[in-house]
Structures are given as C-alpha cells and as structure tokens.
N, C-alpha and C positions, 0 to 999 in steps of 0.2 A: 544509686544509680539503678541498676536493675530494673526498680521501679520505673523509670523512664522509658528504658527500653521495652518493657511490657504496653506502657503505655502509649507508645509511640507507635504499636504496632496495632493497637488496637482503635488509634487516631487513622489508620490507614483504611482502617474496613469501614470509617464513615467516607471516608474520598470512594473507596467501592461500590460503596450503596449508591453515591451521590452519582457518580458513574452512569451505574445503571440505570439510572433516571435520564441522564441530559445525552447517554453515549446513544451507539450504534444499535443496543438491545434493550431500549428505555421499554419496549412492548410486551417483554417478555419477561413476567416478573414471577413464577413458579418457585421458582429455586429460592428467594428471597421470604418468600409467604414460611415456606418449609423454616427455613433460617429462623421467623419470625416465629413460629411456634416452638420450635426444638427452645429457642433460645427461652420460654419462656418455662417450659419444665424445669431446663436447668437452672436458672438464677432461682426459682422460685425453691427448690432444693438448697440449693448453696445457702440461699440469705434465713431458712429456717433450719436447717441442720447443721450449717457453721459457723455460718457469720453472728448470726444473735444468740447463739448457747455461747460463742467465744465473748463478743461483748459482754455478755451480763457475767458471765466471771470474773470477768475485769474490773468492771465498775454496778455498783448495785444501782447506779440512775440511769443506765441503758437504757430500760425499757422508755424512758421518756424523752430523751433523744432517737430512738427509734422514730416514736410517734412524734416527734417534730420534723426528720426527715422525711416521714411518709405526708405530713401533713404541708409542709413547704413544697415536695412538686406538685399535688395535687393543686395548693394556690398558684403555683407558676403555670401549672398546663392548662387549669380545667376552670380556674376563677377569673384570673387576669387575664386568660385569653380564653375569647369565646366560642373558638373554632380548633378544633385540636384533635387529631386521631392519627394512630400510629397505621403506615403505608399509604400508599399513592393518593393526593387530595384529584378528583375528578370535577370539581365543582369551581368555578372562578371564586377567586377571593378577593379580599381588597387587598394593596399593599401593607397597610397598617396592621391587620390580620398575618399578613405571613411575617413581618416582623418582630409582631410579638409572640407569632409559633416558636420563633426562633429564637426570643431570648428566654422563655420557657424549659425549650432543650436547651440552650447553653446551661442552667443552672444543674439540669439533667448530667448532663456529659462531664459538668465541672465535678460532682459525686462520681461520677464513672471513675475519673482520675483521684479523689479520696478514697473508694474503694482499694482501688488495686495498692496505694500506696501502704491504706491501713493494714491490709491483708500481708503486704510483705513487711511490715514491721513488728508484724505478730509471728509469722514463720514463711519460710518458701511453701507448705504445703499450702496454706490458706491464702497467700498470695495468686498461687497459679488456680487456682479455683477460682476465684474471686476473677482474676486478668479472663478466665475463658467465659465464665459468667456475661462479662462487659462485653466481649470483643463479639461472641455471637448476635448479637442484639445491632452492634454497629452497622451493620449491611443495611438492617429494615431502619434503623432512624436516620443515615444518611439520606438514604431514597425518601423518607418523610420529609426532610426539612427541604430537600432540593425540589420535591413536588409543589411544596406549600410555596415556595419563589416562584416557580412556574407557574401555580396558579393563580398569584398574585401581579402577574404580567412584567415579571424580574425575567431578564436572560439567562441563556443557559451558564453564561460564564459566571454569574451570581449565585447560579443556583450552585453550583459546584462550589464555589467559593463558601457557599452557608455551610455546606457540607465540611470543607477544612476546618472554618471557625469550629464545629464541632469538635472537632479533633483538637484545637489548640488550647480549648477548655479545657478538655480531659487534662491534656500536661499540663494546665495549671493548677490544676486538683491535687496532683502527684506535686509539684513545688509547693503549694500552699500547706500539702500535710507535711513536708518537710521543715517548712521556717514557722509555721505558726504553732504553736503549744498548743492552744485549746481546739483548733483541727484535728492535731495528734492523738488527742486525749479522748476526744467523744466520736474521730470521724469512723471508729471500724461502727459501732451505734446506729449514727446517720444514716450511714452505707448501709446498714440492714432495710431501715424504713426506706427508703427512696431505692433499695435493689427489689423489697417485696410489692411495693408499688407498682413501679415499672411492670414486674411480672405479671400479678394479679389483678391492676387497675389499669394497666395500657396492654398489655400484651393480650392476655387471656380474654378479653372480650373480641378483640377483632378474629383470635380465633372463632370464637363464637357465634361469630356475626358471616363468619363466610361461610359457613356449615360446608366445610370439606373433611373426609373423610381423610386425606393424605395429612392435612393440619393438625388434627386429632392424633392420629399414628406418632406424628411429629412431636408434639406436647408430649407424650407418656413414655416416647424415645429419649427427649431431653431429659428425661426425669431420672429412666435407667441409665442412663449415660451418664450420671452423676454418679452413681456408685462407681460402675465404672472406671469412671475416671479417678475417683478417689481411693479405690484400690491398688490404681498402676501408679499415683502419685507415692502412696506407701510403698510400696511394692519396691521403685525406685529409689530408698532410703531418704526421702524428705521427711517422713514422720508423720505425725498428727501437731496441730500446736499445741 
C-alpha cells in the first residue's frame, strides 16, 4: 500500500509538468530545466550506488536484466520513436509522432512504478530514494509529453490528459510488481537499467545541449543531494537495504 501512495505522489508530478506546459506559466520553464538537471544527478547516483549493487546482491543474473531495461527504453524512445527528447518540443510534428512518443514514455513510466514498488519490497530506505529519483524527473517528463501533444496538433486538454496517462502507467507499474512474480523478481534490476538510461541517455544530453551554467550546478547538486538524503534517511532510523 505504501508504494501506491508514493507512486500516486509521483504521478501528481506528471500532472504538474503537464500543467506547466498548458497552463498560464507555460512560457516560463527555467525551474523545470533545473529539475531536469538536478534529477539527472540524483537518479544516476541512486542507480549506481544503491539500486544496481542491491540488485546484483540479490540475483547473480541482475546485470543481464539491467542491460535489458536499458535497451528496452532505448528501443521504445529512440528506435521505434523517430523524434524524442526531454523538454519542450518547439517544432511541429505529426500526430502519429506524438502518439508514438507517448507510447515510449508510457513504457518508461511503467518502470518508474516498478522501481518504486521494487525499492519498497527491499526496504523503506531504498524505496524512499527511488521514489525521490522518480519524482524529481516527473515534472520535465509531464512537460515533455504535453509539449509533444501540442506540437502534434492536439488540444491542451488532450496534452494534459497525456501527462495524466503517464501517472496512470506509474501506478500500473506498482500494481504489476505486486501481482506478477517475474516482475517482482527482476524489477529492481530492470529498474536500475531504466534509471541509468533516463539519467545518462535522456537527461544528461539535454543539459549538455543547453549550455546553461545553472543546469550544470544543478546536476552536481543532485549528485551531492543524494549523499545528504541517504544520510538523512539512515538517521531517521530507516537504515540501509
């Protein structure tokens, strides 16, 4: 039940990002750019220092499923979908491209939910860290899918609805982890690969392409915040996995 609550909070982040695109503040996305960079540093740290080691300690075949998770997201977002990047889409695209990008993001957000549920199956410590890693990139994620819908000629209500669908997929990932044993067994390893991909192959290239010093500071700040958060979580008595 606790994983559902945290996944619901993460899903609200998708809606907030979508609202930032279609609402009255749609022309001011500087804060979301900082979220994008900060979340990249935090996610990469969580995946490499917490999730991957724990997955490998649980199962010797974990690296295979980590690679499978990484490759699956690349297939969904950059092979089957010819036009995709995190952040606001500023060029017109076809409606088909927008729907294809939404499908790719739905796979990604499904595994956001798997990550949260798999973390809490191990310990509150890992569950909280994975929740934060997921939540931080939900704003740019919601903005991305809403902007793709608008660039494909969809209405603002449908753009916001697409952001809501990402939240639904996150909740579905939690549900699937709780009822499907194969996902429960391999979900942590797959989530490690997915998280590494999102951080290193989706978010980092975006902040590199924008050449903003503030985003670079936010990226390193996200990595530093991971160590502080881990210490605070442990000090709260939740302990390590």
